[in-house]
C-alpha positions in Angstrom: 47.9 -0.7 7.9 47.2 2.3 10.2 49.2 3.3 13.2 47.5 1.0 15.6 47.3 1.9 19.3 47.1 -1.0 21.7 46.6 1.0 24.9 45.4 4.6 25.3 46.7 6.2 28.5 44.3 8.8 29.9 46.3 11.4 31.9 45.5 14.6 33.8 46.4 17.6 31.7 47.2 19.6 34.8 49.7 17.4 36.5 50.2 14.5 33.9 49.3 11.8 36.4 48.1 8.5 34.9 44.4 8.2 35.7 43.3 5.2 33.5 44.3 2.9 30.7 41.9 2.2 27.9 42.2 -0.9 25.7 40.4 -0.2 22.3 38.1 -2.9 21.0 38.0 -1.6 17.4 34.6 0.1 17.1 35.5 3.7 16.5 32.0 5.2 16.1 30.2 4.1 19.2 30.5 6.0 22.5 32.7 3.9 24.8 33.3 6.2 27.8 30.1 7.8 29.0 29.3 9.3 32.4 32.6 8.0 34.0 34.0 10.2 36.7 37.6 10.2 37.7 39.5 12.1 40.4 43.2 12.8 40.1 44.9 11.7 43.3 47.7 14.3 42.9 46.0 17.6 42.1 42.4 16.6 43.2 40.9 17.6 39.8 37.6 15.8 39.0 36.8 14.9 35.4 33.5 13.5 34.1 33.8 11.9 30.7 30.9 12.4 28.3 30.5 11.1 24.8 34.0 9.9 24.2 34.3 7.4 21.3 37.4 5.4 20.4 37.9 7.4 17.2 37.8 10.7 19.1 40.3 9.4 21.6 42.7 8.1 18.9 42.4 11.3 17.0 43.2 13.5 20.0 45.9 11.3 21.5 49.7 11.8 20.9 51.7 8.5 20.9 48.9 6.7 22.8 48.5 9.3 25.5 45.3 11.4 25.9 45.5 14.3 28.2 42.1 15.4 29.6 
């Protein structure tokens, strides 16, 4: 059994503020977060997510934390 991640925390890479929590559904190939804009309330950085799949998020995360 793989190292299953129950929640992926999406954090700002500039100030490490928690922006969103993503609960994976199991489909790693389909695009799950597309055209979602988030603004960090601490450093005022704006992020627009494009073409993020669950597999990509799991691959780039460290211990369930993805810094974007």
